[in-house]
TORPA-256102 format. One record per atom (N, C-alpha, C): residue number from 1; residue in one letter; atom name; x negated, y negated, z. Coordinates in steps of 0.1 Angstrom, whole numbers. Each point is the difference from the previous one (the first is absolute). Layout:
BEGIN
+-------+------+-------+-------+-------+-------+
: vexgu : voza : tivex :     X :     Y :     Z :
+-------+------+-------+-------+-------+-------+
:   NUM :    A :    CA :     X :     Y :     Z :
...
+-------+------+-------+-------+-------+-------+
***
This chain:
BEGIN
+-------+------+-------+-------+-------+-------+
: vexgu : voza : tivex :     X :     Y :     Z :
+-------+------+-------+-------+-------+-------+
:     1 :    M :     N :   -88 :   186 :    80 :
:     1 :    M :    CA :     7 :    -1 :    14 :
:     1 :    M :     C :     2 :    14 :     5 :
:     2 :    N :     N :    -3 :     2 :    12 :
:     2 :    N :    CA :     2 :    13 :     6 :
:     2 :    N :     C :    14 :     0 :     7 :
:     3 :    L :     N :     4 :    11 :     5 :
:     3 :    L :    CA :    13 :     2 :     6 :
:     3 :    L :     C :     2 :    -8 :    12 :
:     4 :    Q :     N :   -11 :    -2 :     8 :
:     4 :    Q :    CA :     1 :    -8 :    13 :
:     4 :    Q :     C :     3 :   -14 :    -4 :
:     5 :    A :     N :    -6 :    -6 :   -10 :
:     5 :    A :    CA :     2 :   -14 :    -4 :
:     5 :    A :     C :    14 :    -2 :    -5 :
:     6 :    I :     N :     5 :    10 :    -7 :
:     6 :    I :    CA :    14 :    -1 :    -5 :
:     6 :    I :     C :    10 :     0 :    11 :
:     7 :    K :     N :    -3 :     9 :    10 :
:     7 :    K :    CA :     9 :     1 :    12 :
:     7 :    K :     C :    -1 :   -13 :     8 :
:     8 :    S :     N :   -11 :    -5 :     1 :
:     8 :    S :    CA :    -2 :   -13 :     7 :
:     8 :    S :     C :     8 :   -11 :    -6 :
:     9 :    S :     N :    -1 :    -1 :   -14 :
:     9 :    S :    CA :     7 :   -10 :    -7 :
:     9 :    S :     C :    15 :     1 :     1 :
:    10 :    V :     N :     5 :    12 :     0 :
:    10 :    V :    CA :    14 :     3 :     1 :
:    10 :    V :     C :     5 :    -4 :    14 :
:    11 :    M :     N :    -7 :     4 :    10 :
:    11 :    M :    CA :     4 :    -4 :    14 :
:    11 :    M :     C :     0 :   -15 :     2 :
:    12 :    K :     N :   -10 :    -7 :    -6 :
:    12 :    K :    CA :    -1 :   -14 :     1 :
:    12 :    K :     C :    12 :    -7 :    -6 :
:    13 :    F :     N :     4 :     5 :   -12 :
:    13 :    F :    CA :    12 :    -5 :    -7 :
:    13 :    F :     C :    12 :     2 :     8 :
:    14 :    I :     N :     2 :    12 :     6 :
:    14 :    I :    CA :    12 :     3 :     8 :
:    14 :    I :     C :     1 :    -9 :    12 :
:    15 :    K :     N :   -11 :    -3 :     6 :
:    15 :    K :    CA :     0 :    -8 :    13 :
:    15 :    K :     C :     1 :   -15 :    -3 :
:    16 :    D :     N :    -2 :    -4 :   -12 :
:    16 :    D :    CA :     1 :   -14 :    -4 :
:    16 :    D :     C :    15 :    -5 :     1 :
:    17 :    E :     N :     2 :   -10 :     9 :
:    17 :    E :    CA :    14 :    -5 :     2 :
:    17 :    E :     C :     3 :   -13 :    -7 :
:    18 :    E :     N :   -10 :    -5 :    -7 :
:    18 :    E :    CA :     3 :   -13 :    -7 :
:    18 :    E :     C :    10 :     1 :   -11 :
:    19 :    G :     N :     0 :    10 :    -8 :
:    19 :    G :    CA :    10 :     2 :   -10 :
:    19 :    G :     C :    14 :     2 :     6 :
:    20 :    L :     N :     1 :     7 :    11 :
:    20 :    L :    CA :    13 :     2 :     6 :
:    20 :    L :     C :     6 :   -13 :     5 :
:    21 :    T :     N :    -8 :   -10 :     4 :
:    21 :    T :    CA :     5 :   -13 :     4 :
:    21 :    T :     C :     7 :    -7 :   -12 :
:    22 :    I :     N :    -6 :     1 :   -11 :
:    22 :    I :    CA :     6 :    -6 :   -12 :
:    22 :    I :     C :    13 :     6 :    -4 :
:    23 :    V :     N :     1 :    13 :     1 :
:    23 :    V :    CA :    12 :     7 :    -3 :
:    23 :    V :     C :    11 :    -4 :    10 :
:    24 :    E :     N :    -4 :    -1 :    13 :
:    24 :    E :    CA :    10 :    -4 :    10 :
:    24 :    E :     C :     6 :   -14 :    -3 :
:    25 :    Y :     N :    -9 :    -9 :    -4 :
:    25 :    Y :    CA :     5 :   -14 :    -3 :
:    25 :    Y :     C :     9 :     1 :   -13 :
:    26 :    A :     N :    -3 :     8 :    -9 :
:    26 :    A :    CA :     8 :     1 :   -12 :
:    26 :    A :     C :    14 :     6 :     3 :
:    27 :    V :     N :     0 :    10 :     8 :
:    27 :    V :    CA :    13 :     6 :     4 :
:    27 :    V :     C :     8 :   -11 :     8 :
:    28 :    A :     N :    -6 :    -6 :    10 :
:    28 :    A :    CA :     7 :   -11 :     8 :
:    28 :    A :     C :     5 :   -11 :    -9 :
:    29 :    G :     N :    -8 :    -4 :   -10 :
:    29 :    G :    CA :     5 :   -11 :    -9 :
:    29 :    G :     C :    11 :     5 :    -8 :
:    30 :    G :     N :     0 :    12 :    -5 :
:    30 :    G :    CA :    11 :     6 :    -8 :
:    30 :    G :     C :    13 :     0 :     8 :
:    31 :    L :     N :    -1 :     5 :    13 :
:    31 :    L :    CA :    12 :     0 :     8 :
:    31 :    L :     C :     6 :   -14 :     3 :
:    32 :    I :     N :    -9 :    -9 :     2 :
:    32 :    I :    CA :     5 :   -14 :     3 :
:    32 :    I :     C :     7 :    -5 :   -13 :
:    33 :    T :     N :    -6 :     3 :   -12 :
:    33 :    T :    CA :     6 :    -5 :   -12 :
:    33 :    T :     C :    14 :     6 :    -2 :
:    34 :    V :     N :     1 :    13 :     3 :
:    34 :    V :    CA :    13 :     6 :    -2 :
:    34 :    V :     C :    10 :    -6 :    10 :
:    35 :    A :     N :    -4 :    -2 :    12 :
:    35 :    A :    CA :     9 :    -6 :    10 :
:    35 :    A :     C :     5 :   -14 :    -4 :
:    36 :    V :     N :    -9 :    -8 :    -5 :
:    36 :    V :    CA :     3 :   -14 :    -4 :
:    36 :    V :     C :     9 :     0 :   -12 :
:    37 :    A :     N :    -2 :     9 :   -10 :
:    37 :    A :    CA :     9 :     2 :   -11 :
:    37 :    A :     C :    14 :     4 :     4 :
:    38 :    A :     N :     1 :     9 :     9 :
:    38 :    A :    CA :    13 :     5 :     5 :
:    38 :    A :     C :     7 :   -12 :     7 :
:    39 :    A :     N :    -7 :    -8 :     8 :
:    39 :    A :    CA :     6 :   -11 :     7 :
:    39 :    A :     C :     5 :   -10 :   -10 :
:    40 :    F :     N :    -7 :    -3 :   -11 :
:    40 :    F :    CA :     4 :   -10 :   -10 :
:    40 :    F :     C :    12 :     5 :    -7 :
:    41 :    V :     N :     1 :    13 :    -3 :
:    41 :    V :    CA :    12 :     6 :    -7 :
:    41 :    V :     C :    12 :    -1 :     8 :
:    42 :    T :     N :    -1 :     3 :    13 :
:    42 :    T :    CA :    11 :    -1 :     9 :
:    42 :    T :     C :     4 :   -14 :     2 :
:    43 :    L :     N :    -9 :    -9 :     2 :
:    43 :    L :    CA :     3 :   -14 :     1 :
:    43 :    L :     C :     7 :    -6 :   -12 :
:    44 :    G :     N :    -6 :     4 :   -12 :
:    44 :    G :    CA :     6 :    -5 :   -13 :
:    44 :    G :     C :    15 :     5 :    -1 :
:    45 :    T :     N :     3 :    12 :     4 :
:    45 :    T :    CA :    13 :     5 :    -1 :
:    45 :    T :     C :    10 :    -8 :     9 :
:    46 :    E :     N :    -5 :    -3 :    12 :
:    46 :    E :    CA :     8 :    -7 :     9 :
:    46 :    E :     C :     3 :   -15 :    -4 :
:    47 :    V :     N :   -11 :    -6 :    -6 :
:    47 :    V :    CA :     2 :   -14 :    -5 :
:    47 :    V :     C :     9 :     0 :   -11 :
:    48 :    E :     N :    -1 :    10 :    -9 :
:    48 :    E :    CA :     9 :     0 :   -12 :
:    48 :    E :     C :    15 :     1 :     5 :
:    49 :    T :     N :     2 :     9 :     9 :
:    49 :    T :    CA :    14 :     2 :     6 :
:    49 :    T :     C :     5 :   -13 :     6 :
:    50 :    N :     N :    -8 :    -7 :     7 :
:    50 :    N :    CA :     4 :   -13 :     7 :
:    50 :    N :     C :     2 :   -11 :   -11 :
:    51 :    I :     N :    -8 :     0 :   -10 :
:    51 :    I :    CA :     2 :   -10 :   -11 :
:    51 :    I :     C :    13 :     2 :    -7 :
:    52 :    K :     N :     3 :    13 :    -3 :
:    52 :    K :    CA :    13 :     4 :    -7 :
:    52 :    K :     C :    12 :    -4 :     9 :
:    53 :    D :     N :    -1 :     3 :    13 :
:    53 :    D :    CA :    11 :    -4 :     9 :
:    53 :    D :     C :     2 :   -15 :     0 :
:    54 :    L :     N :   -11 :    -7 :     1 :
:    54 :    L :    CA :     1 :   -15 :     0 :
:    54 :    L :     C :     6 :    -5 :   -13 :
:    55 :    C :     N :    -4 :     6 :   -11 :
:    55 :    C :    CA :     6 :    -4 :   -13 :
:    55 :    C :     C :    15 :     2 :    -1 :
:    56 :    K :     N :     4 :    12 :     5 :
:    56 :    K :    CA :    14 :     3 :     0 :
:    56 :    K :     C :     8 :    -9 :     9 :
:    57 :    A :     N :    -6 :    -4 :    11 :
:    57 :    A :    CA :     7 :    -9 :     9 :
:    57 :    A :     C :     1 :   -14 :    -6 :
:    58 :    V :     N :   -10 :    -4 :    -7 :
:    58 :    V :    CA :     1 :   -14 :    -6 :
:    58 :    V :     C :     9 :     0 :   -12 :
:    59 :    N :     N :     0 :    11 :    -8 :
:    59 :    N :    CA :     8 :     0 :   -12 :
:    59 :    N :     C :    14 :     7 :     2 :
:    60 :    G :     N :     4 :     2 :    12 :
:    60 :    G :    CA :    13 :     6 :     2 :
:    60 :    G :     C :     2 :    14 :    -5 :
:    61 :    N :     N :    -9 :     9 :     4 :
:    61 :    N :    CA :     0 :    14 :    -3 :
:    61 :    N :     C :    -2 :     3 :   -15 :
:    62 :    V :     N :    -4 :    -9 :    -8 :
:    62 :    V :    CA :    -3 :     2 :   -14 :
:    62 :    V :     C :   -13 :     8 :    -1 :
:    63 :    A :     N :    -1 :    10 :    -9 :
:    63 :    A :    CA :   -12 :     8 :    -1 :
:    63 :    A :     C :   -12 :    -8 :    -3 :
:    64 :    C :     N :   -11 :     2 :     7 :
:    64 :    C :    CA :   -12 :    -7 :    -2 :
:    64 :    C :     C :   -11 :    10 :    -6 :
:    65 :    P :     N :    -9 :    -5 :    -8 :
:    65 :    P :    CA :   -10 :     9 :    -5 :
:    65 :    P :     C :    -9 :     5 :    10 :
+-------+------+-------+-------+-------+-------+
***
């Protein structure tokens, strides 16, 4: 291979956008996963608080697990 062929191959690789699309989808998927996990953690905490309050109301302020 001569220098011109190597330069041509490198430039073709740099201009190729197909790999970039896959990376973009991977990053977007990761961000969505983090957002969903954070929402579930927040929702779980609120549900736990509400269940404990309900338990205390039913049992007359006796400690609930």
